[in-house]
C-alpha positions as CSV (number, residue, x, y, z in Angstrom):
1,M,169.1,108.6,169.7
2,T,172.2,109.3,167.6
3,D,175.3,107.3,168.5
4,L,178.0,110.0,169.2
5,R,180.8,107.6,170.0
6,F,183.9,107.5,167.7
7,Y,186.9,105.3,167.3
8,S,190.4,106.2,166.2
9,T,191.8,104.4,163.2
10,K,194.1,102.4,165.4
11,T,191.2,101.2,167.6
12,A,189.1,100.4,164.6
13,A,192.0,98.4,163.1
14,E,192.4,96.4,166.4
15,M,188.6,95.7,166.6
16,L,188.5,94.6,162.9
17,G,191.7,92.5,163.1
18,V,193.3,94.4,160.2
19,S,196.2,96.7,159.7
20,L,196.1,100.4,160.4
21,R,196.8,101.0,156.7
22,T,193.8,98.8,155.7
23,V,191.5,101.0,157.8
24,Q,193.0,104.1,156.3
25,L,192.3,102.7,152.8
26,W,188.7,101.8,153.7
27,V,188.2,105.4,154.9
28,E,189.7,106.8,151.7
29,N,187.6,104.6,149.4
30,G,184.4,105.3,151.4
31,R,183.9,101.9,152.9
32,L,184.2,103.5,156.4
33,P,182.9,107.0,157.1
34,A,185.3,109.3,159.0
35,W,186.1,112.9,159.8
36,K,189.3,114.6,160.9
37,T,189.9,116.4,164.1
38,D,191.6,119.8,164.2
39,G,194.8,118.0,164.8
40,G,194.4,115.9,161.6
41,H,193.5,112.6,163.2
42,R,190.7,110.6,161.7
43,R,187.7,109.6,163.8
44,I,185.3,106.8,162.7
45,P,181.7,106.6,163.9
46,A,181.5,103.7,166.4
47,D,178.3,102.3,164.9
48,A,180.0,101.9,161.5
49,V,182.9,99.9,163.0
50,D,180.5,97.8,165.3
51,R,178.4,97.0,162.2
52,M,181.5,95.8,160.3
53,V,182.6,93.7,163.3
54,A,179.2,92.0,163.4
55,E,179.3,91.3,159.7
56,Q,182.7,89.7,160.1
57,R,181.5,87.5,162.9
58,H,178.5,86.4,160.9
59,Q,180.6,85.5,157.8
60,S,183.1,83.5,159.9
61,A,180.5,81.6,161.8
62,P,180.4,77.9,160.7
63,A,177.5,77.1,158.5
64,R,175.0,74.8,160.0
65,R,175.3,71.5,158.4
66,A,172.1,69.8,157.4
67,P,171.5,66.6,159.3
68,A,172.5,63.6,157.4
69,P,169.6,61.6,156.1
70,P,169.0,58.5,158.0
71,A,170.6,55.4,156.4
72,R,168.0,53.2,154.9
73,P,167.7,49.6,156.2
74,F,169.4,46.8,154.3
75,R,167.1,45.8,151.5
76,V,166.4,42.2,150.5
77,L,164.4,41.2,147.4
78,L,162.9,37.7,147.5
79,V,162.1,36.3,144.1
80,E,160.3,33.0,144.5
81,D,157.1,31.6,142.9
82,D,156.3,29.4,145.9
83,E,154.4,31.7,148.1
84,H,154.8,29.3,151.1
85,L,158.5,29.6,150.8
86,L,158.2,33.4,150.5
87,Q,156.4,33.4,153.8
88,I,159.0,31.3,155.5
89,Y,161.8,33.6,154.2
90,R,160.0,36.6,155.3
91,M,159.4,35.3,158.8
92,A,163.1,34.4,159.1
93,L,164.2,37.9,158.0
94,E,161.7,39.8,160.1
95,T,163.4,38.7,163.3
96,L,166.8,40.3,162.4
97,D,168.2,43.2,164.3
98,P,168.9,45.7,162.8
99,P,165.8,45.2,160.8
100,V,165.9,44.7,157.1
101,E,163.5,45.9,154.4
102,I,161.9,43.0,152.6
103,L,160.6,43.1,149.0
104,E,158.9,40.2,147.3
105,A,158.2,39.0,143.7
106,T,156.6,35.8,142.6
107,N,158.1,35.8,139.1
108,G,161.2,37.0,137.3
109,Y,159.5,39.8,135.5
110,D,158.3,41.5,138.6
111,G,161.6,40.8,140.3
112,L,163.4,42.6,137.5
113,L,161.1,45.6,137.8
114,L,161.7,45.7,141.6
115,I,165.5,45.5,141.1
116,G,165.4,48.4,138.8
117,S,163.2,50.6,141.0
118,S,164.5,49.7,144.5
119,K,168.2,48.7,144.0
120,P,168.2,46.0,146.6
121,D,171.4,45.1,148.5
122,L,170.6,41.3,148.2
123,V,168.5,39.3,145.8
124,V,167.5,35.8,146.8
125,L,166.0,34.0,143.9
126,D,164.9,30.7,142.5
127,L,166.1,29.5,139.2
128,I,163.0,27.8,137.9
129,M,160.2,30.3,137.5
130,P,157.6,31.1,134.9
131,G,158.4,33.8,132.3
132,I,161.8,35.3,133.0
133,D,163.6,32.5,135.0
134,G,166.3,32.9,137.5
135,F,169.1,32.1,135.0
136,R,168.1,35.1,132.9
137,L,167.6,37.2,135.9
138,C,171.1,36.5,137.2
139,R,172.7,37.3,133.9
140,T,170.7,40.5,133.5
141,I,171.7,41.8,137.0
142,D,175.3,40.7,136.5
143,A,175.6,42.5,133.2
144,Q,174.4,45.9,134.4
145,Q,176.9,48.2,136.0
146,E,174.2,50.1,138.0
147,F,173.6,46.8,139.9
148,A,177.3,46.2,140.7
149,A,176.7,46.6,144.4
150,T,173.7,44.1,144.4
151,R,174.6,40.7,145.7
152,I,172.7,37.6,144.4
153,A,172.0,34.3,146.2
154,V,170.4,31.4,144.3
155,V,168.2,28.9,146.2
156,T,167.3,26.0,144.0
157,S,166.3,22.3,143.9
158,L,168.5,21.8,140.8
159,D,171.9,20.1,141.2
160,K,175.1,21.5,139.8
161,H,174.8,19.4,136.6
162,A,171.3,20.5,135.9
163,I,172.4,24.1,136.4
164,A,175.3,23.7,134.1
165,D,173.0,22.1,131.4
166,R,170.8,25.2,131.5
167,G,173.8,27.6,130.9
168,G,174.9,28.0,134.5
169,V,175.1,31.2,136.6
170,P,178.0,33.6,137.0
171,P,180.7,32.0,139.1
172,H,180.7,34.6,141.9
173,I,177.0,33.9,142.6
174,R,176.5,31.5,145.5
175,V,174.1,28.7,145.0
176,F,172.2,27.1,148.0
177,S,170.2,23.9,147.8
178,K,166.5,24.2,148.5
179,P,165.3,24.3,151.1
180,I,167.9,26.7,152.5
181,P,168.1,26.5,156.4
182,M,166.7,29.7,157.7
183,S,169.8,30.1,160.0
184,V,172.0,30.2,156.8
185,L,169.8,32.8,155.2
186,Q,169.8,34.9,158.3
187,S,173.6,34.6,158.6
188,L,174.1,35.6,154.9
189,V,172.0,38.8,155.4
190,V,173.8,39.7,158.7
191,T,177.2,39.2,157.1
192,L,176.3,41.4,154.2
193,Q,174.9,44.1,156.5
194,V,178.2,44.3,158.3
195,S,180.4,43.9,155.2
196,P,178.4,45.1,152.1
197,G,181.2,44.3,149.7
198,T,181.3,40.6,150.7
199,P,180.3,38.3,147.9
200,A,177.0,36.6,148.7
């Protein structure tokens, strides 16, 4: 059934939230259809105005924001060639809440590959390992800007003199004596979870 309702230019302007002159211009340029009464007054088909009102509402409606992707868990990479120690570290970290994601490597080469592919938040590493040792691993991580947010903690049986004799590690990297108490390792991870910018 044809809609035979019509609006005056004044009513159309009020409904569309624009000035009377704007509606007159829209009629003149053909954006709104209209006809004139015998008295010279413009009348606009109601369905044309209603359609424009609906379009305005649709355009002004706030866009639905895509849900933010869930934050990934804090990621810890353990680089240690003693698999017994790896198991102890893993058991200590698996009890944390919120949970952490644990990655493992038994040598420096695999550790370096995992650092590049997974961008861990914290790397816990030994210094004496076959192939790429912990000294080289520390310097490599420290020199790359893309790993600037990655914190490093060294756990070693070497004393400070032996470490210095082998070239040392960057001064901002914390060094813990092996074996590190599990409560200290847990506390380190919890602190970094809360304050990611904190030095390890």
